[in-house]
N, C-alpha and C positions, 0 to 999 in steps of 0.2 A: 226805459229799461237800460241797464248798464251791465257790462260783463263783470263777473265775480267768480271766486273759487269757494265752493261750499262743501261742507262735510255733512253727509246724511246719515252715516254710520261710522263708528270708530273702527280704525284699522290701519293698514299700511298706506304708503303714498298713493296707491290706486284709488283710495276713497276721496281724494281731492277732485271735485267735479267742477269743470269749467262750464258756467251756464249764465243765463240772463236773470237779473233780479230787478225788482222795483225799488227805487229810493224815494221815499216821500219827501215833501217839502219840509224844511227845518221847522221844528216846533219851538216852544218856549225854551230859551236858553241854549238853543242848538245852532250849529253852523254846518252848512253843506260844503264839502270839499271835493274838488276835482283833483284826483291824485295824479302825481307825476311819477312817483316811485314808492314801492312798499318794501319794508325790510323783511328778511327771512331770518328766523331765530330758532334755536333748539326748542324753546318753549312752545313754538307752533306745533312741533311733533308731539309734545306731551298732550296738548289739547286734542290733536288729531287721533291719537291712540286711546284717549280716555283716561290717561294717567292723571290729568287735571280735568275735572268736570267743567264743561262750558257753562257759564252762568245762566244762560237762557235755554239750556238744553239743546237737543238736536232739532232741525239742522242748524248749522251756524256757518258764518263766513270766517275763514281762517285769517290769521295774521294779527300782529300786535303793534305795528308801527308804520308810519308813512309820512309823506310830505306832499304838499300840493298847494292849490290856490283856493281861496274862499270864493264860492260862486253863489252862495245864498246865506242869508242871515235871518234867524228867527227872532221872535219878539223878546225883548228884554236884553238882547246882546248889545253891549256898548263898546267892548274892547276890540272888536274886529269888524271889518267892512269888506265888501266885495272887492276882490283883487289882491287882498293881503296874502303874502306867502307864509305858510304855516307848517308846523310839524307836530307830531304827537307820539305818545305811547299810550295804547288803550287796551282794554280787556280783550276784545276780539273785533273782527270786522275789517281788517287791513287789506286783504287781498281783493280789492274791488276798484273799478275805475272811478267811482264816486261813492261817498259815504257821508253819514251824519256823525257829528261829534259834539259832545257837550263843550260849549265855548270855554269853560273854566279848566278844561284839560288840554287846551291848545297852547302852543307857544309860537310867537312870531319869529320867523327865520331872518337873521341878519343878512345883509347883502353878500357878505363874504362866504356864506355857507350855501352850497348848491343843494338842489332837491335830492340828488343821488347821495351826496354826503349825509344829509339829514336822515334819509331813509335807512342808510347803513349804520347810523350811530345813535339814534335816539335811545333805543333800549340798551344797546351794548355800551355806548359812551356814557350815558347817565348811570348805568350800573358801575362802570369803572370809577366814575366820579364819587359815588357814595362809598364804594368799597375802599378807595384810597384816602378819602378826605374825612369820612365820618365813621364807618364801621371800624376800621383800624387806620389811624392817621399816620401815613408814611412821612418820615422826616429824613433829612440828609444823614448819611452814614449808616442807615439801616440796611439789612439784607432781607429780601423777600423771595419766596418761591411762587412762581406762577405756573400752574398746570395748564396744559393745552395752550402753550405760549404763542402758537401760530394761528390760533382760532380768532373768531371775531372779537370777543372780549379780551382775549389774551394779548393780541397785538396792541390794543389800546392800553391795557394795563402795563405792558412792558415799557412803552414809550413814556407814559405819564409817570410811572414810578421812577424811571431813569431821570426824567425832567425834575422830579422832586429830590433827586440826590441819592437815591437808593442804589445798592448793588442788586441786580435782578438775575435770578436763576430761573430758567424755564425748562419744563419738560415738553418734548415734541416726539412725533411718531416717525420722522424720517429725516435724512440729511438735508433734503430740500426745505423742509419746514424749519430745521435748525438754522439754515442760512437766512430764511425769512425773518425768524425771530431775532437773530443777531442784528439784522439790518434795521430792526425796529426797537432797539434799546436793550435787548437781552445781553447781559454780560457773559453768561455761561449757559450752555444748553446741555440737556441730558436726553439721550435717546431712550425713552422709557421701555421700549420693546427689547432693547439689548442690554440695558444697564439697570442695576438696583439703584433707583433714584435716591432713596434715603441714604445709602452708603456714599453715593456721589456728592450729595449735599454736605455730608459730614466732611468729606475730603476737600471739597471746594472751599468750605468755610474754616478749615483747620480745626474742626470740632466745635466751633462756636454756634453753628446752626443759624436759623432764621428767626427774625422777630415775628413773621407772619407767613402763613401759606394761604394763597388764594386758589381755591379748588372748584372748578366747574365740572369736574368729571364724576366724582361721587364714589360709587361702590368699589371700582377697581383700584383707587388710590388710597382707600381707607382700610386699616388704620396706619399704614406706612407714612402718611403725611405727618402724623403726630411725631414721628421720629426725626422730623426735619426742623422741629421748632424748639427754640431754647426755652428754659424755664420762664414762666410768666408770659410767654408769647401767645399768639392767637391763631386758631384754625378757623378760616372763613370759608364755609361751604356755600357756594351760590348757584350750583347747578348739578345736574345728575345725568350727564350724557352717557355714562356707562351703567346707569341704574341707580336707584336710591340707596343711600347708606342705611343699613338695617339698624334697629335700635341697639345701642351699645351701653355697657356699664359705665356710668359717669365717673366711676372711680379711676378709670383709665387716664383721665385728665390729671388726676393727682399723681399717679405713678410716673407719668411722662414729664412732670415738672410744674405742677399747678397751672396747667394750661387753661386758656379760655377757648370756647368754641361757640360759633354762632351760625345760624342759617337765615341770613337777611333776604328781604325782597325789595325790589324797586318800589312796589306799591306803597309799602310802609314808609319808605324814605321820601316819597313825593306825595304823601296823602293830602297835604295842604297846598293850596295854590302858591303860597309863599315859598315852600320848599321846592315845589316843581319849578318855579321860575329861577330860584337860586341855583338848583342843580343844573338845569339846562343852560343858564347863563354862564356858569363856570366852564361847562363843556364847550360852549360856543367860543368863549374867550380863548381857551387853550388851543382849540383847533384853528381859529382865525389867526393866532399868533404864529402858527407853523410849528409849535413845539410838539404837537400831537397831530399826526396825519391819519386820515380814515381810509384804509386800503379797501376799496370796493373791488374785490378780485373776481366776483362772479355776477353776471347780469343775465336774467332770464326774462322772456316774455311772460305775461300773466298766465297765458294758457299752458305754460310749461312748468307749472308749480309742482307737478308730480316728479318731474326730473330733478328739480331743485331740491326737493326733500330727499330723494334717493341719494343724491351726491352729498348732501349735508350729513345724512346718517351713515353714509359709507366712508366718512372722513376724507372725502375727496376735495374738500374746499379749504381755503385759507382766508383769513380776514373776513370781511363782510360780504354777504350775498344779498342781492335785491331783485325784486320784480319790477321791470320797467313798464309803466302803463302808457 
């Protein structure tokens, strides 16, 4: 038996239950991992609340990413052996001392990447990778707007977009978060609680606006985000921390300048093992080079998952948060 955090009914952070669970031996194509750290992400709250239905129903073990060591290998597994350092993004099951994983969804951790870095960046970092390199490919000289620029994905987006040669504008909720975003590559910050961010973007860019907006907030930033995008630019909605964007009249994209809009997910961009390895490899390379750093700013014990969720939803966190196992 190992410790894990399970959800038996949908609801607030109080439904996260710290308990003992059994982890069976690895089956065909599976690997058993002793985890060192587990990532905490907003998507975890969506599954907890029932906004996203858990694939296997209730109860389920929360969490979507982690890093640790291989302690068991099932039949048919040839890519991994006991003792390998590994990391993953998975559907569910991350908040646990040990877990089973399909071997084809694991990636090997390079020596330069720590367990805590990996747990804090697999979902957020690979999300940043596909957003910047595939969904809308950022090139030198472009201007992009990053909402929640001091958040987990936001800080990585700011650093990476700056590394790619873009001018980065970020929205933040406080002066402290503005300072953090600026320290991580953000050229201009906008205090969205005090300022009209669309008007400020127009002012900052001299009316030229942005090639793309990366929005992990959702309801409260739409449709004003569209007013920040120049004609033929792209609105990239990748999260819904303030609630989901309601259905909208697609003609608004025409009136705002023949804009493009997309709602991508990491699962689609890493569906094949080839894409998974390429996405993770690009992330590991840019982090190992020092061009992008992974700020793990909150660490919690596994038993304190409720507290972690309260602080995440209360917008009391910056950068990445992890559970240390």
